[in-house]
N, C-alpha and C positions, 0 to 999 in steps of 0.2 A: 613355252618352247625354248629350249636351251641349246639350239643347234648352231654350230659355226661351220663355215665352209671356207676353204682356202683355194684361191685361184692364182695360178702362176701367170704373172703379167709379163715379166722379162726374165730370161735365163739364158745368157749367152756371153760370148766374147766379141767385142766390137772394137773397131778402130776409133781413134779419138774423135774423128769427124762424125762417124755413125753415132757414137755415144752422145756427142753434143746435140745432134738433131733429136734423138730420142728423149734425152733428159730435159733439154731446154723446152721442148714442146710440152712436156708434162708439167713442168714448173710454170711456164707461161700460161697454160690453160687454167691451172689452179689460181694463179694471181688474177687472171681475168674473171674467173668465177667469183672470187671474193670482192673484186671491184664492182661487178654487176650487182651482187647481193647488197653491198653497201649503198650503191647508187639507188637501187630500188627502195631500200629502207628510208633513205633521205628524201626521196620523192614522195613516198606514200605516207610516212610518219613524221618527217621533219627531223629525224635523228639518225646518226650512223649506227653501224653494228660494231661495237667494240671488238668482238672476237674476230671479225673479218679484218679490221684494221690491224690488229695484232698479228694475225696470220700473214697478211701481206708483207709486213715488215720482216717476219721470220723467213718467208719464202724469198724475198729480195736478198736477204743476207745469205741464205743458202745458195742462191743463184750465183752470187759473186764468188763464193768459196768454190762452187762447182766449176765455174769458168776458169779459176786459177788452176785447179787440178787438171782440167782438160787441156789447158795450155801446156802444163808440164808433160802430160802424156803425149801431146802432139810433138813437142820439141824432142822428146826422147824416143819418139816412134814406138811408144808402148801400145799394147792392146789393153783393153779394159774389160774386166769381168763384172757383169752387172746381173744382179738377182733382185727381183722385186715381186712381191705377192700382195694380193688383196685378201684380207680376212674379213668375211662377212658374218655377222652374228645378229640375232634378233634380241631386242630389248623392249620392255613395256613402255618406258618413257625415254625419250631422247635425252642425251646428256646435254646440259647447258654449258657451252664453252665460252 
């Protein structure tokens, strides 16, 4: 099966505060997901998940950058255009990240 589907997650114009709520919630949920995945691995197998640790660092870095951009938008009273999609595809074996 070689089918992919795209789902529109976000597509709109938002105030800096609205964008902050939406985007930080998404990033924080992903950080929490990787923390829990890593914690579970350490409890069950006695070792961390390197891919999750790497992803946490990337997400934390992106969060700082995003907060800086949101601050600029808020100070300048800019609206923010945000588009985000999820592309879902099937594969035989999961990618090892």
